[in-house]
Structures are given as structure tokens and as C-alpha cells.
N, CA, C and O of each residue as an XYZ file, in Angstrom:
340
protein
N      -2.041    -69.114   -186.297
C      -3.499    -69.469   -185.553
C      -2.865    -69.391   -184.352
O      -1.720    -69.825   -184.230
N      -3.415    -68.931   -183.517
C      -2.539    -69.025   -181.937
C      -2.897    -70.147   -181.038
O      -4.098    -70.386   -180.908
N      -1.945    -70.947   -180.331
C      -2.077    -72.579   -179.612
C      -2.797    -72.229   -178.138
O      -2.210    -71.512   -177.328
N      -3.663    -72.600   -177.956
C      -3.236    -72.772   -176.308
C      -2.957    -73.722   -175.697
O      -2.466    -74.580   -176.431
N      -3.016    -73.969   -174.824
C      -1.597    -74.298   -173.888
C      -2.096    -76.085   -174.339
O      -1.281    -76.803   -174.919
N      -3.215    -76.493   -174.047
C      -3.923    -78.220   -174.464
C      -3.035    -78.301   -175.640
O      -2.130    -79.130   -175.555
N      -3.139    -77.418   -177.004
C      -2.213    -77.965   -178.717
C      -1.063    -77.736   -178.749
O      -0.366    -78.155   -179.672
N      -0.353    -76.677   -177.286
C       1.019    -76.835   -177.480
C       1.386    -77.863   -176.914
O       2.399    -78.419   -177.339
N       0.560    -78.502   -175.619
C       1.218    -79.510   -174.872
C       0.823    -81.189   -176.118
O       1.176    -82.366   -176.054
N      -0.034    -80.406   -177.089
C      -0.663    -82.286   -177.641
C       0.953    -81.850   -178.796
O       1.889    -82.647   -178.746
N       1.046    -80.881   -179.510
C       1.973    -80.587   -180.420
C       3.533    -81.312   -179.604
O       4.230    -82.249   -179.991
N       3.683    -80.368   -178.283
C       4.961    -81.164   -177.718
C       5.133    -83.202   -177.860
O       5.905    -83.942   -178.470
N       4.274    -83.363   -177.182
C       3.950    -84.753   -177.157
C       3.938    -85.751   -178.479
O       3.847    -86.977   -178.412
N       4.035    -85.063   -179.549
C       3.908    -85.613   -180.634
C       5.192    -85.673   -180.911
O       5.455    -86.607   -181.668
N       6.536    -84.723   -180.432
C       7.601    -84.504   -181.085
C       8.264    -85.304   -180.123
O       9.366    -85.618   -180.573
N       8.012    -85.902   -178.671
C       9.336    -86.439   -178.174
C       8.661    -88.196   -177.607
O       7.610    -88.725   -177.970
N       9.490    -88.631   -176.839
C       9.424    -90.078   -176.203
C       9.266    -89.997   -175.263
O       9.754    -88.925   -174.906
N       8.703    -90.649   -174.225
C       8.537    -90.405   -172.920
C       8.923    -92.067   -172.711
O       8.673    -93.013   -173.457
N       9.626    -92.034   -171.406
C      10.070    -93.485   -170.768
C       9.576    -93.281   -169.487
O       9.067    -92.243   -169.065
N       9.826    -94.772   -168.629
C       9.439    -95.432   -167.577
C      11.035    -94.830   -166.751
O      12.143    -94.747   -167.281
N      10.663    -94.495   -165.372
C      12.192    -94.165   -165.217
C      13.609    -95.925   -165.374
O      14.819    -95.961   -165.599
N      12.524    -97.083   -165.098
C      13.526    -98.220   -165.907
C      13.958    -97.825   -167.345
O      15.157    -97.729   -167.608
N      13.174    -97.636   -168.111
C      13.531    -97.520   -169.367
C      14.484    -96.716   -169.355
O      15.390    -97.182   -170.046
N      14.838    -95.420   -168.782
C      15.183    -94.222   -168.801
C      16.827    -94.814   -168.778
O      17.607    -94.646   -169.715
N      17.124    -95.459   -167.640
C      18.083    -96.127   -166.757
C      18.675    -96.917   -167.811
O      19.807    -96.711   -168.249
N      17.984    -97.722   -168.167
C      18.543    -98.862   -169.318
C      19.098    -97.889   -170.491
O      20.302    -97.830   -170.741
N      18.311    -97.274   -171.059
C      19.332    -96.412   -171.996
C      19.981    -95.690   -171.803
O      20.543    -95.180   -172.772
N      20.292    -95.217   -170.477
C      21.387    -94.692   -170.181
C      22.884    -96.044   -170.055
O      24.103    -96.029   -170.232
N      22.289    -96.620   -169.826
C      23.437    -97.655   -169.480
C      23.752    -98.799   -171.078
O      24.799    -99.257   -171.537
N      22.592    -98.892   -171.441
C      23.166    -99.542   -172.567
C      23.313    -98.404   -174.344
O      23.670    -98.755   -175.469
N      23.008    -97.510   -173.995
C      22.749    -96.492   -175.299
C      23.338    -95.578   -175.149
O      23.198    -94.744   -176.044
N      24.286    -95.211   -174.005
C      24.590    -94.000   -174.154
C      24.073    -93.007   -173.697
O      24.798    -92.074   -173.349
N      22.766    -92.931   -173.579
C      21.798    -91.690   -172.912
C      22.081    -90.974   -171.942
O      22.083    -91.417   -170.793
N      22.459    -89.359   -172.337
C      22.288    -88.317   -171.172
C      21.250    -88.720   -170.549
O      20.517    -89.380   -171.286
N      20.769    -88.572   -169.207
C      20.031    -87.871   -168.095
C      20.283    -86.329   -167.981
O      21.372    -85.965   -167.537
N      19.270    -85.318   -168.385
C      19.504    -84.137   -167.487
C      18.293    -83.955   -166.767
O      17.140    -84.135   -167.159
N      18.685    -83.598   -165.732
C      18.033    -83.446   -164.522
C      17.875    -82.044   -164.506
O      18.796    -81.292   -164.187
N      16.282    -81.494   -164.974
C      15.876    -79.846   -164.798
C      15.478    -79.815   -163.509
O      14.385    -79.250   -163.524
N      15.654    -80.000   -162.813
C      15.055    -78.987   -161.213
C      15.903    -78.274   -160.672
O      17.010    -78.811   -160.634
N      15.835    -77.062   -160.138
C      16.107    -76.263   -159.387
C      17.391    -76.436   -158.347
O      17.307    -77.574   -157.885
N      18.297    -75.896   -157.918
C      19.341    -76.492   -157.048
C      18.559    -76.715   -155.687
O      18.976    -77.545   -154.879
N      17.561    -76.056   -155.472
C      16.686    -76.234   -154.464
C      16.026    -77.267   -154.316
O      15.482    -77.311   -153.212
N      15.762    -78.479   -155.227
C      15.371    -79.138   -155.177
C      16.204    -80.584   -155.009
O      15.938    -81.545   -154.287
N      17.536    -80.336   -156.133
C      18.485    -81.193   -155.237
C      18.826    -81.408   -154.895
O      19.513    -82.385   -155.195
N      18.886    -80.556   -153.213
C      19.313    -80.941   -152.365
C      18.620    -81.606   -151.442
O      19.049    -82.308   -150.525
N      16.878    -81.190   -151.910
C      16.221    -81.537   -150.945
C      15.885    -83.351   -151.363
O      15.583    -84.331   -150.682
N      16.147    -83.098   -152.928
C      15.975    -84.800   -153.228
C      16.716    -85.344   -153.711
O      16.411    -86.019   -154.694
N      17.812    -85.307   -153.317
C      19.170    -85.826   -154.222
C      19.573    -86.101   -155.477
O      18.910    -85.497   -156.320
N      20.284    -86.682   -155.833
C      20.353    -86.693   -157.688
C      20.698    -88.304   -158.210
O      21.099    -89.362   -157.725
N      20.254    -87.734   -159.557
C      21.124    -89.309   -160.090
C      22.023    -89.366   -160.317
O      22.519    -88.459   -160.986
N      22.988    -90.740   -159.802
C      24.150    -90.390   -160.316
C      23.983    -90.204   -161.811
O      22.997    -90.187   -162.547
N      25.496    -90.050   -162.037
C      25.936    -89.722   -163.435
C      24.692    -88.616   -164.481
O      24.861    -88.462   -165.691
N      23.978    -88.223   -164.013
C      22.922    -87.301   -164.653
C      23.679    -86.099   -164.563
O      24.478    -85.736   -163.701
N      23.211    -85.441   -165.809
C      23.836    -84.198   -165.933
C      22.751    -82.756   -165.336
O      21.684    -82.595   -165.928
N      23.091    -81.876   -164.275
C      22.545    -80.876   -163.932
C      21.945    -79.533   -165.318
O      22.813    -78.931   -165.949
N      20.855    -79.334   -165.515
C      20.373    -78.493   -166.288
C      19.460    -77.862   -166.143
O      18.375    -78.058   -166.691
N      19.823    -76.676   -165.108
C      17.997    -76.133   -164.351
C      17.209    -75.670   -165.513
O      17.679    -75.503   -166.639
N      16.008    -75.478   -165.174
C      14.469    -75.731   -166.380
C      15.169    -74.377   -166.846
O      15.573    -74.278   -168.005
N      15.300    -73.402   -165.990
C      15.112    -71.908   -166.383
C      16.260    -71.489   -167.310
O      16.122    -70.374   -167.813
N      17.569    -72.296   -167.689
C      18.704    -71.955   -168.366
C      18.479    -72.546   -169.783
O      18.760    -71.984   -170.842
N      17.769    -74.118   -169.583
C      17.180    -75.384   -170.532
C      18.150    -74.587   -172.217
O      19.210    -74.857   -172.782
N      17.131    -73.647   -172.436
C      16.910    -73.547   -174.180
C      18.008    -72.797   -174.370
O      18.576    -73.281   -175.350
N      18.850    -71.522   -173.807
C      20.140    -71.206   -173.468
C      21.169    -72.391   -173.955
O      21.478    -72.504   -175.141
N      21.661    -73.247   -172.948
C      22.231    -73.991   -172.635
C      22.436    -74.817   -174.079
O      23.393    -74.830   -174.852
N      21.109    -75.519   -174.123
C      21.014    -76.213   -175.769
C      21.188    -75.251   -176.914
O      22.194    -75.662   -177.492
N      20.741    -74.188   -177.547
C      20.994    -73.323   -178.230
C      22.572    -73.124   -178.329
O      23.159    -72.456   -177.479
N      23.348    -73.824   -179.567
C      24.487    -73.421   -179.881
C      24.897    -72.026   -180.772
O      25.898    -71.666   -181.391
N      23.695    -71.507   -180.516
C      24.484    -69.861   -180.899
C      24.077    -68.618   -179.841
O      24.119    -67.390   -179.924
N      23.653    -69.593   -178.781
C      23.636    -69.330   -177.822
C      24.917    -68.459   -176.175
O      24.860    -69.180   -175.179
N      25.454    -67.726   -176.063
C      26.348    -67.473   -175.177
C      26.880    -67.897   -173.903
O      27.942    -67.698   -173.312
N      25.245    -68.893   -173.522
C      25.696    -69.693   -172.693
C      25.552    -71.238   -172.721
O      25.392    -71.962   -171.738
N      25.624    -71.552   -173.810
C      26.142    -72.859   -174.797
C      26.681    -73.641   -174.124
O      27.702    -73.197   -173.600
N      26.308    -75.208   -173.769
C      26.935    -75.801   -173.009
C      27.549    -76.898   -173.791
O      26.890    -77.850   -173.373
N      28.258    -77.316   -174.527
C      29.172    -78.334   -175.158
C      28.446    -79.579   -175.212
O      28.248    -80.226   -176.241
N      27.960    -79.960   -173.746
C      27.884    -81.482   -173.481
C      26.579    -82.099   -174.376
O      26.501    -83.296   -174.653
N      25.132    -80.662   -174.961
C      24.118    -80.607   -175.944
C      24.637    -80.508   -176.726
O      23.764    -80.668   -177.579
N      25.967    -80.258   -177.509
C      26.608    -80.711   -179.381
C      26.274    -82.126   -179.202
O      25.313    -82.373   -179.932
N      26.566    -82.935   -178.693
C      26.991    -84.050   -178.087
C      25.895    -85.108   -179.528
O      24.890    -84.425   -179.726
N      25.855    -86.122   -180.243
C      25.224    -87.119   -180.908
C      24.759    -87.964   -179.887
O      25.159    -89.111   -180.085
N      24.069    -87.855   -178.868
C      23.676    -88.981   -178.384
C      21.822    -88.566   -177.777
O      20.927    -87.744   -177.973
N      22.044    -89.458   -177.189
C      20.099    -89.055   -177.070
C      19.958    -88.030   -175.348
O      20.938    -88.037   -174.604
N      18.986    -87.437   -175.037
C      19.299    -87.017   -173.820
C      17.831    -86.793   -173.245
O      16.954    -86.269   -173.933
N      17.633    -87.197   -172.020
C      16.370    -87.591   -171.072
C      15.969    -86.879   -170.242
O      16.664    -86.827   -169.227
N      15.007    -86.231   -170.272
C      15.232    -85.164   -168.915
C      13.980    -85.499   -168.721
O      13.168    -86.052   -169.462
N      13.899    -85.051   -167.493
C      13.303    -85.181   -166.299
C      13.679    -84.138   -165.198
O      13.165    -84.207   -164.082
């Protein structure tokens, strides 16, 4: 069965946990969660960065996370919570 965008968004939301900016910061400090900035480089230059966040451009995210990808980044193999923003 083909899913439309609303169904895909509902399925995704059922699998993730959203956090406020304050909660994300607390989790990064107290629980070793990694903040992952998925904005492109131009947005980083214009808007600044969150200290200690890891930059993973949205267009490369699946490639960097997948351990079978030749572009895999070892940071995503760590056993920790990742908070994408």
C-alpha cells in the first residue's frame, strides 16, 4: 500500500521523541546525547552553531549513519542518543 506524506509523517512521529531546546541541551549535558546539526553549510555560516554539536548535512545523513555505506561516520556507531535538529 502506497503511503502519502501525511501517513509517512505520522509513522515517523510514532518512532521518534521530540525535545524542546532546553531538554535537548540538558540531555546532551547530563546523558551524553549528541546534538546533530543537519543544516547545510550556508545555514551554519548565517545562523551560527551550537557548541559541541556534530554537523551532518541532511543530504548525507543516511549515508553517514548506515554502517554498510562507504561514507559511514564512526560517530554514528556509538551507543548513545542522537538529537537531530
